C-alpha positions as CSV (number, residue, x, y, z in Angstrom):
1,M,98.7,-32.1,-50.8
2,L,99.2,-35.0,-48.3
3,A,102.2,-35.6,-46.1
4,K,104.2,-38.4,-47.3
5,Y,106.4,-38.4,-44.2
6,F,105.8,-37.1,-41.1
7,E,108.9,-34.3,-41.8
8,D,106.6,-32.9,-44.2
9,L,104.3,-31.4,-41.6
10,E,104.2,-28.0,-40.6
11,I,103.2,-29.1,-37.0
12,W,106.3,-31.5,-36.8
13,Q,108.8,-28.7,-38.0
14,L,107.7,-26.0,-35.6
15,S,108.0,-28.8,-33.0
16,R,111.4,-29.3,-34.3
17,N,112.3,-25.7,-33.8
18,M,110.5,-25.6,-30.7
19,T,112.8,-28.6,-29.3
20,N,115.6,-27.2,-30.1
21,A,114.5,-23.5,-28.8
22,I,113.8,-25.3,-25.3
23,Y,116.9,-27.2,-25.1
24,T,119.1,-23.8,-26.0
25,L,117.2,-22.0,-23.2
26,T,118.2,-24.9,-20.3
27,K,121.6,-24.7,-21.4
28,N,121.4,-21.3,-19.5
29,E,123.7,-21.7,-16.4
30,R,121.0,-21.5,-14.0
31,F,118.0,-22.8,-15.1
32,A,120.5,-25.9,-16.0
33,K,121.5,-26.1,-12.1
34,D,117.5,-27.3,-11.8
35,Y,117.9,-30.7,-13.0
36,G,114.3,-31.5,-12.5
37,L,112.6,-28.1,-14.8
38,T,115.3,-28.9,-17.0
39,D,114.6,-32.9,-17.6
40,Q,110.6,-31.8,-17.3
41,I,110.4,-29.3,-20.0
42,R,112.6,-31.1,-22.4
43,R,110.9,-34.0,-22.0
44,A,108.0,-32.5,-22.8
45,S,108.8,-30.5,-25.5
46,V,110.3,-34.0,-27.5
47,S,106.9,-35.7,-26.4
48,V,105.0,-32.8,-28.5
49,M,107.4,-33.9,-31.9
50,S,107.6,-38.0,-31.0
51,N,104.1,-38.0,-30.5
52,I,103.2,-36.4,-33.9
53,A,106.0,-38.6,-35.3
54,E,104.9,-41.7,-34.1
55,G,101.1,-41.3,-35.0
56,F,101.9,-40.4,-38.1
57,E,103.8,-43.3,-39.0
58,R,100.9,-45.7,-37.4
59,G,99.0,-44.6,-40.7
60,G,95.9,-44.5,-39.3
61,N,94.0,-41.6,-39.1
62,Q,92.4,-42.7,-35.6
63,E,95.6,-43.6,-34.2
64,F,97.1,-40.2,-35.7
65,I,94.5,-38.5,-33.3
66,Q,94.8,-39.9,-30.0
67,F,99.1,-39.1,-30.8
68,L,98.3,-35.6,-31.8
69,Y,95.9,-35.1,-28.1
70,I,98.9,-36.8,-26.6
71,A,101.1,-33.8,-28.1
72,K,99.0,-31.5,-27.7
73,G,98.6,-32.4,-23.7
74,S,102.7,-32.0,-24.4
75,C,102.4,-28.5,-25.4
76,G,100.3,-27.4,-22.2
77,E,103.0,-29.4,-20.0
78,A,105.3,-27.1,-21.6
79,R,103.7,-24.1,-21.4
80,T,103.3,-24.7,-17.4
81,Q,106.9,-25.7,-17.3
82,L,107.8,-22.1,-18.8
83,Y,105.7,-20.2,-16.2
84,I,107.3,-22.1,-13.4
85,A,111.0,-20.8,-15.4
86,L,109.6,-17.3,-15.6
87,D,108.3,-17.2,-11.8
88,Q,112.2,-18.7,-10.9
89,G,114.1,-16.0,-12.8
90,Y,115.3,-18.7,-15.1
91,V,113.9,-16.9,-18.1
92,D,112.8,-13.2,-19.1
93,K,109.6,-12.2,-19.6
94,E,110.3,-11.6,-23.7
95,K,112.0,-15.1,-24.1
96,F,108.9,-16.5,-22.0
97,N,106.3,-14.7,-24.5
98,E,108.1,-16.0,-27.2
99,L,108.6,-20.0,-26.3
100,F,104.8,-19.4,-24.8
101,N,103.2,-18.2,-27.9
102,S,104.6,-20.8,-29.8
103,F,103.8,-23.3,-28.2
104,K,100.1,-21.9,-28.0
105,K,100.8,-21.4,-31.5
106,L,101.3,-25.0,-31.9
107,S,98.5,-26.4,-29.8
108,V,96.1,-24.4,-32.0
109,M,97.6,-25.9,-35.5
110,I,97.6,-29.3,-33.8
111,S,93.8,-29.2,-32.7
112,N,93.3,-28.3,-36.3
113,L,94.5,-30.9,-37.4
114,I,92.4,-33.0,-35.2
115,D,89.6,-31.6,-36.7
116,H,90.3,-32.1,-40.1
117,L,91.1,-35.9,-39.5
118,K,87.9,-36.3,-37.9
119,G,86.0,-34.6,-40.5
120,S,88.0,-37.0,-43.5
121,K,86.9,-40.0,-45.5
122,F,90.2,-41.0,-45.5
123,R,91.2,-43.1,-43.2
124,G,95.2,-43.8,-43.4
125,E,97.4,-45.0,-45.5
126,K,97.3,-48.6,-44.1
127,Y,93.8,-48.6,-44.5
128,K,94.2,-48.1,-48.5
129,K,93.1,-50.4,-50.5
130,P,95.7,-51.5,-54.0
131,P,94.1,-51.2,-57.3
132,V,91.2,-54.1,-58.1
133,K,92.1,-55.8,-61.5
134,S,90.0,-56.9,-63.8
135,M,88.5,-60.6,-64.6
136,R,91.1,-60.4,-67.8
137,E,93.9,-59.3,-65.7
138,E,93.6,-61.9,-63.1
139,M,93.1,-64.9,-65.9
140,E,96.2,-63.4,-67.5
141,E,98.3,-63.9,-64.6
142,I,97.4,-67.0,-63.6
143,E,97.8,-68.1,-67.2
144,R,101.7,-66.4,-67.1
145,E,101.9,-68.4,-63.6
146,L,100.8,-71.6,-65.0
147,G,102.8,-70.9,-68.0
148,I,100.0,-71.4,-70.3
149,K,100.6,-69.3,-73.9
150,R,97.5,-68.2,-76.1
């Protein structure tokens, strides 16, 4: 089934959950004091869901793929920042593993969607052609516009 809205995409839903998890994590008093890392990891997680949405809304597969690559890169950025948070003692190993593995899963899902889109003959919604009218339908429409009755 083709998604009608970006909110229908499983990768967007997971990225939203990940963003909420990151915001919850960074509200921890110790983490929150590290303004730079807090801002950076939040931006990375927001970037994932935002790029999925923006790419989808553009309506073309090539543009969507480009934005999915950016989202995938942001997954890697978030995983790197989780390592920093672990090394600084802002997150315990269990929470780190949970979030890290979720971002890794999301990255794989994005890669799979990219591969699917690359192999698809469908170019995107904006390239859909309107149904072609028959010559008879065209003539009837012109006659209606001109007020010609048969």
